[in-house]
VOBA-1610 file (N, C-alpha, C; in pm, whole numbers, padded with zeros to 5 digits, always signed):
BEGIN
Met+00086-00120+00000Met+00000+00000+00000Met+00089+00124+00000Ala+00051+00225-00079Ala+00131+00345-00092Ala+00127+00425+00038Glu+00242+00488+00068Glu+00249+00576+00185Glu+00162+00699+00160Pro+00091+00749+00263Pro+00013+00871+00244Pro+00105+00988+00215Leu+00058+01081+00134Leu+00137+01200+00103Leu+00154+01285+00228Ala+00273+01343+00242Ala+00300+01428+00358Ala+00211+01553+00353Tyr+00169+01599+00470Tyr+00089+01720+00479Tyr+00174+01839+00437Arg+00120+01925+00353Arg+00189+02046+00311Arg+00098+02165+00341Cys+00143+02247+00438Cys+00056+02353+00490Cys+00025+02458+00384Ala+00118+02487+00293Ala+00092+02589+00191Ala-00015+02543+00093Ile-00012+02417+00058Ile-00114+02364-00034Ile-00250+02363+00034Glu-00253+02324+00160Glu-00381+02319+00232Glu-00437+02458+00259Ser-00349+02555+00286Ser-00396+02693+00307Ser-00461+02748+00181Leu-00401+02719+00067Leu-00458+02762-00060Leu-00592+02692-00084Arg-00598+02564-00052Arg-00723+02490-00069Arg-00834+02548+00017Arg-00799+02594+00140Arg-00899+02655+00230Arg-00934+02798+00188Asp-00866+02848+00086Asp-00887+02986+00041Asp-00860+03085+00154Glu-00752+03059+00227Glu-00717+03145+00341Glu-00663+03278+00289Pro-00719+03391+00334Pro-00675+03521+00284Pro-00532+03554+00326Leu-00462+03629+00241Leu-00327+03675+00272Leu-00329+03802+00357Ala-00432+03884+00342Ala-00433+04017+00404Ala-00425+04010+00555Gly-00337+04090+00611Gly-00324+04098+00756Gly-00240+03989+00818Thr-00148+03929+00741Thr-00071+03815+00793Thr+00078+03844+00806Ala+00120+03969+00787Ala+00262+04003+00806Ala+00294+04018+00954Trp+00416+03986+00991Trp+00461+04016+01127Trp+00448+04165+01152Phe+00415+04203+01275Phe+00416+04343+01317Phe+00556+04372+01371Ala+00638+04439+01292Ala+00777+04465+01330Ala+00827+04588+01256Gln+00899+04674+01326Gln+00952+04796+01265Gln+01104+04804+01273Arg+01168+04704+01333Arg+01314+04704+01346Arg+01364+04564+01316Trp+01465+04557+01230Trp+01515+04428+01183Trp+01667+04427+01185Leu+01721+04311+01219Leu+01864+04284+01206Leu+01877+04159+01122Val+01944+04171+01007Val+01958+04060+00913Val+02106+04024+00907Val+02140+03906+00956Val+02278+03864+00974Val+02312+03755+00873Glu+02414+03777+00794Glu+02458+03674+00700Glu+02517+03555+00776Gln+02468+03436+00745Gln+02521+03314+00804Gln+02510+03202+00702Pro+02619+03169+00634Pro+02614+03060+00535Pro+02589+02925+00601Gly+02559+02827+00517Gly+02540+02692+00565Gly+02397+02665+00605Ser+02375+02548+00664Ser+02240+02506+00700Ser+02194+02572+00829Trp+02063+02580+00844Trp+02001+02634+00965Trp+01902+02533+01019Gly+01884+02533+01151Gly+01780+02452+01213Gly+01649+02528+01218Ala+01551+02470+01286Ala+01420+02533+01297Ala+01429+02668+01366Glu+01512+02677+01470Glu+01539+02804+01537Glu+01675+02852+01486Ala+01672+02919+01373Ala+01793+02940+01294Ala+01903+03013+01370Val+01871+03115+01445Val+01975+03199+01507Val+02057+03119+01608Thr+01996+03021+01671Thr+02069+02940+01769Thr+02100+02800+01716Gln+02058+02770+01593Gln+02081+02637+01536Gln+02140+02652+01396Ser+02262+02701+01393Ser+02334+02718+01267Ser+02482+02710+01300Tyr+02567+02747+01204Tyr+02710+02750+01232Tyr+02751+02874+01311Leu+02656+02963+01336Leu+02679+03073+01430Leu+02690+03015+01571Asp+02786+03066+01649Asp+02804+03019+01786Asp+02669+03025+01859Pro+02618+02912+01912Pro+02484+02912+01971Pro+02472+03004+02093Glu+02579+03021+02169Glu+02573+03112+02284Glu+02562+03257+02237Val+02635+03288+02133Val+02624+03423+02075Val+02484+03443+02018Gly+02434+03340+01949Gly+02299+03351+01892Gly+02195+03376+01999Ala+02203+03303+02111Ala+02106+03321+02219Ala+02118+03460+02280Ala+02240+03508+02297Ala+02259+03643+02352Ala+02209+03750+02256Leu+02227+03725+02126Leu+02180+03820+02025Leu+02028+03827+02025Val+01961+03713+02034Val+01815+03710+02039Val+01765+03782+02164Ala+01830+03760+02277Ala+01789+03826+02401Ala+01804+03978+02391Ala+01917+04023+02336Ala+01938+04166+02320Ala+01837+04226+02222Ala+01806+04152+02116Ala+01709+04200+02018Ala+01570+04209+02078Asp+01533+04112+02161Asp+01403+04116+02227Asp+01391+04241+02314Arg+01498+04274+02386Arg+01495+04393+02471Arg+01480+04521+02389Ala+01537+04521+02269Ala+01534+04640+02183Ala+01417+04641+02085Gly+01333+04538+02090Gly+01220+04531+01998Gly+01262+04508+01854Val+01364+04427+01834Val+01422+04402+01702Val+01398+04256+01663Arg+01360+04233+01538Arg+01349+04098+01484Arg+01482+04060+01420Val+01534+03942+01453Val+01661+03895+01398Val+01634+03786+01295Leu+01695+03801+01178Leu+01688+03698+01075Leu+01830+03659+01035Leu+01848+03534+00996Leu+01969+03493+00929Leu+01946+03499+00778Ala+02053+03523+00704Ala+02043+03530+00559Ala+02165+03464+00497Arg+02147+03412+00378Arg+02261+03358+00303Arg+02242+03392+00156Arg+02352+03395+00085Arg+02348+03434-00055Arg+02287+03322-00138Pro+02221+03356-00248Pro+02164+03251-00334Pro+02268+03148-00373Gly+02230+03022-00365Gly+02326+02916-00395Gly+02418+02883-00280Trp+02395+02948-00163Trp+02476+02925-00044Trp+02623+02954-00070Gly+02648+03055-00152Gly+02786+03093-00181Gly+02859+03135-00055Pro+02990+03114-00050Pro+03067+03150+00069Pro+03071+03300+00090Ala+03077+03340+00214Ala+03081+03482+00247Ala+03223+03537+00246Gly+03321+03451+00246Gly+03459+03497+00256Gly+03495+03525+00401Gly+03581+03624+00421Gly+03629+03652+00557Gly+03537+03739+00638Thr+03433+03796+00576Thr+03341+03883+00648Thr+03197+03841+00623Arg+03111+03880+00715Arg+02968+03858+00698Arg+02900+03995+00684Arg+02802+04000+00596Arg+02724+04122+00575Arg+02609+04126+00676Val+02596+04238+00745Val+02490+04258+00843Val+02409+04380+00800His+02278+04363+00792His+02189+04474+00756His+02113+04520+00881Leu+02114+04649+00904Leu+02036+04712+01010Leu+01920+04785+00943Val+01799+04763+00990Val+01682+04813+00918Val+01585+04880+01014His+01543+05000+00975His+01431+05068+01042His+01317+05073+00942Ala+01207+05006+00976Ala+01092+04994+00885Ala+00971+05060+00950Gly+00982+05191+00975Gly+00876+05263+01044Gly+00763+05304+00952Val+00660+05364+01010Val+00546+05410+00932Val+00585+05528+00845Glu+00656+05624+00902Glu+00691+05747+00830Glu+00827+05740+00763Thr+00921+05672+00823Thr+01057+05667+00768Thr+01108+05524+00765Gln+01193+05499+00667Gln+01255+05367+00653Gln+01399+05387+00607Trp+01487+05302+00657Trp+01625+05307+00611Trp+01691+05170+00631Val+01800+05150+00555Val+01884+05031+00569Val+02029+05077+00574Glu+02102+05025+00668Glu+02248+05037+00668Glu+02308+04897+00668His+02427+04884+00610His+02493+04755+00621His+02637+04775+00666Leu+02688+04675+00732Leu+02827+04674+00774Leu+02879+04533+00761Asp+03009+04520+00751Asp+03073+04390+00742Asp+03143+04358+00872Val+03118+04239+00923Val+03173+04194+01051Val+03255+04070+01024Gly+03372+04061+01084Gly+03459+03946+01063Gly+03390+03815+01092Met+03402+03719+01001Met+03335+03590+01014Met+03399+03505+01125Gly+03521+03535+01162Gly+03591+03449+01257Gly+03555+03474+01401Asp+03488+03584+01433Asp+03458+03616+01573Asp+03310+03654+01583Asp+03226+03554+01608Asp+03081+03578+01613Asp+03044+03678+01721Ser+03122+03686+01829Ser+03086+03773+01941Ser+03084+03920+01902Arg+03145+03955+01790Arg+03144+04094+01746Arg+03002+04141+01713Leu+02914+04048+01682Leu+02775+04085+01655Leu+02709+04147+01778Leu+02755+04108+01896Leu+02695+04158+02019Leu+02733+04302+02047Gly+02829+04356+01972Gly+02869+04495+01989Gly+02786+04593+01908Ile+02694+04544+01826Ile+02609+04632+01746Ile+02502+04694+01837Asp+02489+04825+01831Asp+02391+04896+01914Asp+02252+04883+01853Leu+02176+04786+01897Leu+02044+04760+01841Leu+01944+04870+01876Arg+01972+04947+01982Arg+01880+05054+02019Arg+01873+05161+01912Ala+01978+05171+01829Ala+01980+05272+01724Ala+01876+05246+01616Leu+01826+05123+01609Leu+01729+05089+01505Leu+01592+05149+01533Ala+01573+05207+01653Ala+01443+05264+01689Ala+01422+05403+01631Phe+01527+05466+01581Phe+01519+05607+01546Phe+01498+05628+01397Pro+01433+05740+01360Pro+01398+05761+01218Pro+01516+05796+01130Asp+01628+05836+01189Asp+01745+05872+01109Asp+01850+05761+01118Pro+01915+05727+01007Pro+02020+05625+01011Pro+02130+05667+01109Pro+02179+05574+01189Pro+02275+05609+01294Pro+02418+05622+01245Gly+02445+05580+01122Gly+02582+05587+01072Gly+02671+05478+01126Leu+02612+05367+01170Leu+02692+05254+01217Leu+02759+05182+01100Gly+02699+05196+00980Gly+02753+05134+00860Gly+02738+05230+00744Thr+02721+05175+00625Thr+02699+05255+00507Thr+02558+05230+00456Pro+02501+05324+00376Pro+02366+05303+00327Pro+02352+05170+00254Gly+02247+05097+00286Gly+02226+04966+00228Gly+02127+04970+00113Pro+02096+04854+00056Pro+02008+04848-00062Pro+01862+04874-00026Asp+01792+04934-00118Asp+01648+04953-00105Asp+01587+04920-00242Pro+01526+04802-00258Pro+01491+04709-00151Pro+01597+04602-00126Leu+01596+04554-00003Leu+01662+04431+00035Leu+01556+04322+00025Val+01577+04226-00065Val+01474+04126-00096Val+01508+03995-00026Leu+01422+03953+00065Leu+01442+03831+00142Leu+01338+03728+00103Val+01383+03604+00081Val+01293+03493+00049Val+01314+03385+00154Cys+01209+03348+00224Cys+01224+03246+00327Cys+01248+03109+00263Thr+01358+03045+00303Thr+01390+02910+00256Thr+01425+02818+00373Asn+01373+02850+00491Asn+01410+02779+00614Asn+01336+02645+00622Gly+01384+02548+00543Gly+01317+02420+00532Gly+01312+02340+00660Arg+01410+02357+00749Arg+01406+02284+00876Arg+01292+02336+00964Arg+01258+02462+00944Arg+01144+02519+01016Arg+01013+02467+00958Asp+01005+02466+00824Asp+00886+02415+00757Asp+00924+02374+00615Pro+00895+02251+00575Pro+00933+02206+00441Pro+00878+02294+00329Cys+00760+02355+00348Cys+00705+02440+00243Cys+00794+02559+00213Cys+00865+02609+00313Cys+00952+02724+00291Cys+01063+02689+00194Ala+01117+02568+00204Ala+01219+02524+00110Ala+01158+02486-00024Asp+01049+02411-00021Asp+00988+02362-00145Asp+00942+02476-00235Phe+00886+02580-00175Phe+00833+02691-00253Phe+00928+02810-00259Gly+01013+02826-00158Gly+01101+02942-00154Gly+01223+02930-00242Arg+01285+02812-00246Arg+01409+02799-00322Arg+01390+02819-00472Pro+01281+02769-00533Pro+01262+02801-00675Pro+01249+02951-00701Val+01192+03025-00605Val+01181+03170-00620Val+01320+03233-00619Val+01405+03190-00526Val+01542+03243-00521Val+01617+03212-00649Arg+01604+03090-00698Arg+01675+03052-00820Arg+01629+03137-00938Ala+01498+03162-00948Ala+01445+03242-01058Ala+01498+03385-01050Leu+01500+03443-00932Leu+01548+03580-00916Leu+01697+03590-00944Ala+01773+03491-00896Ala+01918+03491-00920Ala+01947+03475-01068Ala+01876+03385-01135Ala+01899+03362-01278Ala+01868+03487-01360Ala+01771+03568-01312Ala+01735+03690-01383Ala+01826+03807-01349Gly+01921+03784-01257Gly+02014+03890-01220Gly+01954+03997-01132Val+01845+03966-01061Val+01785+04064-00971Val+01880+04087-00853Pro+01918+04212-00825Pro+02017+04237-00720Pro+01958+04231-00580Asp+02048+04214-00483Asp+02015+04226-00340Asp+01908+04126-00297Val+01918+04003-00347Val+01828+03895-00309Val+01902+03801-00215Trp+01838+03763-00105Trp+01897+03673-00007Trp+01796+03566+00034Glu+01846+03446+00059Glu+01765+03348+00131Glu+01760+03391+00277Ala+01645+03369+00342Ala+01629+03415+00480Ala+01567+03307+00565Ser+01591+03318+00696Ser+01525+03230+00792Ser+01381+03275+00811His+01311+03206+00897His+01166+03222+00915His+01127+03366+00947Phe+01035+03423+00868Phe+00981+03554+00902Phe+00828+03554+00900Gly+00769+03437+00924Gly+00626+03430+00950Gly+00543+03386+00831Gly+00443+03298+00860Gly+00348+03258+00758Gly+00396+03147+00668Asp+00448+03038+00729Asp+00496+02924+00648Asp+00393+02879+00546Arg+00266+02884+00586Arg+00160+02830+00500Arg+00130+02919+00381Phe+00197+03034+00372Phe+00180+03121+00256Phe+00302+03116+00163Ala+00389+03017+00183Ala+00508+03005+00100Ala+00469+02991-00048Gly+00559+03046-00139Gly+00681+03117-00112Gly+00658+03259-00064Asn+00731+03292+00040Asn+00719+03422+00105Asn+00836+03511+00070Val+00804+03638+00038Val+00904+03738+00003Val+00880+03859+00093Leu+00989+03910+00151Leu+00985+04029+00235Leu+01078+04134+00176Cys+01024+04252+00150Cys+01104+04362+00095Cys+01124+04468+00203Leu+01250+04485+00242Leu+01288+04586+00341Leu+01358+04701+00270Pro+01351+04825+00323Pro+01302+04861+00455Pro+01154+04893+00464Ala+01079+04886+00354Ala+00936+04919+00361Ala+00860+04816+00444Gly+00917+04695+00460Gly+00850+04593+00539Gly+00729+04534+00470Ile+00734+04524+00338Ile+00620+04475+00261Ile+00635+04325+00236Tyr+00531+04252+00273Tyr+00526+04106+00262Tyr+00445+04064+00141Phe+00496+03962+00072Phe+00421+03895-00033Phe+00415+03746-00001Gly+00305+03681-00037Gly+00290+03538-00018Gly+00242+03469-00143Arg+00259+03336-00144Arg+00222+03252-00259Arg+00291+03299-00387Val+00417+03337-00372Val+00498+03376-00487Val+00563+03250-00542Asp+00561+03234-00673Asp+00626+03119-00734Asp+00731+03166-00834Ala+00806+03072-00889Ala+00915+03106-00979Ala+00866+03179-01103Ala+00744+03147-01146Ala+00692+03208-01268Ala+00655+03355-01249Thr+00623+03395-01126Thr+00579+03533-01102Thr+00681+03616-01027Ala+00786+03554-00973Ala+00877+03623-00882Ala+00949+03739-00948Val+01001+03718-01068Val+01082+03822-01131Val+00998+03946-01160Glu+00879+03926-01216Glu+00792+04040-01245Glu+00752+04110-01116Leu+00721+04033-01011Leu+00681+04092-00883Leu+00790+04182-00828Val+00915+04133-00825Val+01024+04213-00769Val+01063+04327-00862Thr+01058+04303-00992Thr+01087+04411-01087Thr+00987+04524-01072Asp+00859+04490-01061Asp+00757+04592-01038Asp+00782+04664-00906Tyr+00817+04587-00805Tyr+00842+04648-00674Tyr+00955+04750-00682Arg+01060+04716-00754Arg+01173+04808-00768Arg+01133+04935-00845Arg+01023+04927-00920Arg+00968+05043-00990Arg+00867+05117-00902Gly+00845+05067-00779Gly+00755+05134-00688Gly+00613+05082-00689Leu+00591+04960-00738Leu+00457+04904-00752Leu+00442+04774-00674Ile+00325+04755-00615Ile+00294+04636-00535Ile+00206+04541-00614Asp+00239+04412-00611Asp+00153+04307-00666Asp+00041+04283-00565Leu-00077+04338-00592Leu-00185+04332-00496Leu-00239+04191-00476Glu-00228+04104-00575Glu-00279+03967-00562Glu-00202+03889-00457Arg-00074+03921-00439Arg+00011+03845-00348Arg+00054+03925-00224Tyr-00008+04039-00205Tyr+00029+04132-00098Tyr-00030+04085+00035Arg+00056+04062+00134Arg+00012+04018+00266Arg-00008+04135+00363Gly+00067+04242+00345Gly+00057+04355+00436Gly+00193+04415+00460Arg+00192+04521+00537Arg+00314+04596+00566Arg+00345+04586+00715Ser+00469+04551+00748Ser+00502+04512+00885Ser+00498+04627+00984Cys+00495+04751+00938Cys+00491+04863+01032Cys+00354+04879+01096His+00253+04809+01045His+00117+04819+01097His+00077+04689+01167Pro-00008+04698+01270Pro-00064+04575+01328Pro-00155+04506+01227Pro-00180+04376+01245Pro-00251+04299+01143Pro-00385+04356+01100Val-00467+04405+01192Val-00599+04456+01153Val-00585+04578+01062Val-00485+04661+01086Val-00461+04777+01001Val-00405+04731+00866Gln-00319+04629+00868Gln-00271+04572+00743Gln-00389+04529+00655Ala-00484+04459+00716Ala-00598+04409+00640Ala-00677+04523+00578Ala-00696+04631+00654Ala-00767+04748+00601Ala-00690+04813+00488Glu-00559+04821+00502Glu-00477+04885+00399Glu-00477+04803+00271Val-00468+04672+00284Val-00476+04585+00166Val-00610+04604+00095His-00719+04606+00174His-00851+04622+00113His-00863+04758+00043Ala-00814+04863+00108Ala-00823+04996+00048Ala-00747+05002-00084Arg-00630+04940-00088Arg-00554+04937-00214Arg-00633+04864-00323Gln-00691+04753-00287Gln-00768+04677-00386Gln-00891+04756-00431Glu-00957+04822-00337Glu-01076+04900-00370Glu-01043+05016-00465Leu-00927+05079-00441Leu-00888+05195-00519Leu-00798+05161-00637Gly-00758+05035-00648Gly-00664+04996-00753Gly-00530+05063-00738Glu-00489+05085-00612Glu-00367+05162-00583Glu-00247+05069-00562Arg-00159+05064-00663Arg-00041+04976-00656Arg+00084+05050-00610Arg+00087+05181-00614Arg+00209+05254-00578Arg+00242+05231-00430Ile+00369+05199-00403Ile+00410+05176-00265Ile+00375+05296-00178Asp+00404+05415-00228Asp+00378+05537-00151Asp+00245+05601-00191Gly+00155+05524-00250Gly+00030+05580-00300Gly-00081+05591-00199Ile-00063+05534-00081Ile-00169+05537+00020Ile-00103+05539+00158Thr-00164+05609+00251Thr-00111+05616+00386Thr-00224+05596+00486Val-00190+05542+00602Val-00286+05523+00710Val-00290+05651+00792Leu-00408+05710+00804Leu-00424+05832+00884Leu-00439+05800+01031Asp-00529+05708+01062Asp-00548+05667+01202Asp-00633+05541+01206Ser-00640+05483+01324Ser-00727+05367+01346Ser-00794+05383+01481Glu-00918+05337+01490Glu-01000+05359+01608Glu-01076+05232+01644Pro-01035+05163+01752Pro-01110+05045+01795Pro-01243+05085+01857Arg-01345+05005+01836Arg-01477+05029+01893Arg-01512+04917+01990Asp-01604+04948+02082Asp-01645+04849+02181Asp-01709+04727+02116Thr-01762+04744+01996Thr-01826+04634+01925Thr-01725+04530+01876Gly-01597+04564+01884Gly-01493+04475+01832Gly-01444+04518+01695His-01517+04608+01630His-01473+04660+01501His-01356+04756+01522Val-01276+04771+01419Val-01173+04874+01413Val-01199+04957+01288Ile-01204+05089+01306Ile-01222+05179+01193Ile-01084+05233+01155Val-01045+05209+01030Val-00915+05254+00981Val-00939+05356+00870Arg-00879+05472+00887Arg-00893+05578+00786Arg-00762+05590+00708Leu-00776+05593+00577Leu-00660+05596+00489Leu-00679+05704+00384Gln-00567+05750+00329Gln-00575+05852+00225Gln-00483+05819+00110Gln-00534+05840-00011Gln-00457+05820-00132Gln-00379+05947-00163Arg-00275+05935-00242Arg-00192+06051-00273Arg-00267+06161-00345Asp-00372+06126-00420Asp-00446+06230-00491Asp-00547+06301-00402Gly-00551+06265-00275Gly-00637+06333-00180Gly-00761+06256-00140Arg-00798+06152-00214Arg-00916+06074-00178Arg-00891+05998-00049Ala-00990+05996+00038Ala-00979+05925+00165Ala-01085+05817+00171Ile-01053+05711+00244Ile-01145+05597+00256Ile-01141+05549+00401Glu-01257+05507+00448Glu-01270+05453+00583Glu-01309+05306+00571Val-01230+05222+00634Val-01252+05077+00626Val-01284+05025+00766Val-01393+04953+00778Val-01434+04895+00906Val-01401+04745+00902Val-01319+04702+00997Val-01266+04566+00997Val-01294+04501+01133Asp-01328+04377+01132Asp-01320+04298+01254Asp-01257+04164+01221Arg-01244+04080+01320Arg-01177+03952+01298Arg-01256+03841+01362Ser-01241+03723+01306Ser-01303+03605+01364Ser-01203+03490+01354Ala-01216+03395+01445Ala-01128+03278+01442Ala-01171+03185+01330Asp-01078+03149+01245Asp-01106+03061+01132Asp-01124+02917+01180Glu-01156+02829+01087Glu-01171+02688+01121Glu-01038+02629+01168Pro-01042+02535+01262Pro-00918+02474+01310Pro-00843+02403+01198Ala-00711+02419+01199Ala-00629+02355+01095Ala-00485+02348+01145Pro-00405+02255+01092Pro-00261+02258+01119Pro-00201+02374+01040Leu-00134+02466+01108Leu-00087+02587+01040Leu+00055+02575+00988Thr+00123+02466+01022Thr+00255+02438+00964Thr+00260+02291+00926Cys+00358+02257+00847Cys+00373+02117+00808Cys+00404+02028+00927Asn+00468+02086+01029Asn+00511+02008+01146Asn+00418+02025+01265Ala+00301+02082+01245Ala+00210+02109+01356Ala+00170+01981+01426Thr+00163+01988+01558Thr+00119+01875+01638Thr-00021+01898+01696Ala-00078+02017+01669Ala-00212+02049+01717Ala-00278+02142+01617Leu-00411+02147+01623Leu-00486+02237+01537Leu-00492+02375+01600Glu-00489+02477+01516Glu-00504+02614+01562Glu-00608+02685+01477Arg-00657+02797+01529Arg-00759+02875+01459Arg-00700+03013+01428Pro-00647+03034+01309Pro-00589+03164+01276Pro-00697+03270+01264Trp-00658+03396+01281Trp-00752+03505+01264Trp-00780+03528+01116Arg-00905+03553+01086Arg-00947+03594+00952Arg-01006+03735+00967Tyr-00952+03830+00892Tyr-00996+03969+00902Tyr-01106+03996+00801Leu-01217+04049+00850Leu-01336+04068+00769Leu-01365+04217+00753Val-01377+04263+00631Val-01411+04402+00604Val-01564+04414+00605Arg-01616+04489+00702Arg-01760+04506+00716Arg-01812+04622+00633Ala-01729+04723+00609Ala-01772+04838+00530Ala-01649+04911+00479Ala-01664+04976+00366Ala-01559+05061+00310Ala-01629+05175+00241Arg-01599+05297+00283Arg-01673+05412+00230Arg-01580+05532+00218Pro-01605+05617+00118Pro-01526+05740+00106Pro-01559+05835+00220Val-01461+05914+00260Val-01482+06014+00366Val-01425+06147+00322
//
């Protein structure tokens, strides 16, 4: 008798017609550390990076409100004698990237980076101006097989097309939406990206345009605001990265959140969103229990 096919969370999420909107991590500060070689499920402490340094780095980042990712060059090319480190501020009003090179032979030097500087709207000058966009594709297969199965073909397609500043990255949320692409410093997430669409998606992004079909949200906003912003863009047909801004959000006792947004041409829209727990499902390939993810529901959208 044939063995049953392994569960694949990305395929099942698509089958459930699970929405992408509102599924980006809420994060405004990022540290992206180059680390060649294989990674475990908890990449920062399960790689060729010294595990004690990795644990200390995660602890320092938690105190500073910083998300830490590992990254490696497409094809797992060697880094040489130095590792590239990207410091990122992905705020609502301002965004920046700096990069610096740290000697590969002494991992403890990573602990000397002042992570508190990532909180401020102006680049601190710890390194030199970095790329915009920095394109990250999750390929952390030890964390979830779908990330490798769907992410690596995306990396190969982008590398073959000569798209610059593309890196494989460790887990940055939403395994079941693989292939996942994160563009920093804007903090814009895309999901269900495949090799056939990746080059056009990133090329458009570099021209200042968002692929609305695969847009998950922007990490500078909490998920409910992300969902409203995605809906407003779809309602207005607004693909420009800087074409719409969130004016404010107002939670109501009813559980609804009213999000007001404005387009660059002056048109404003008010989106009323609430959330409900979706049907129970395994949310990763390795899940040992069922969970009920949030589904964000737009109750009204009206010009203001």
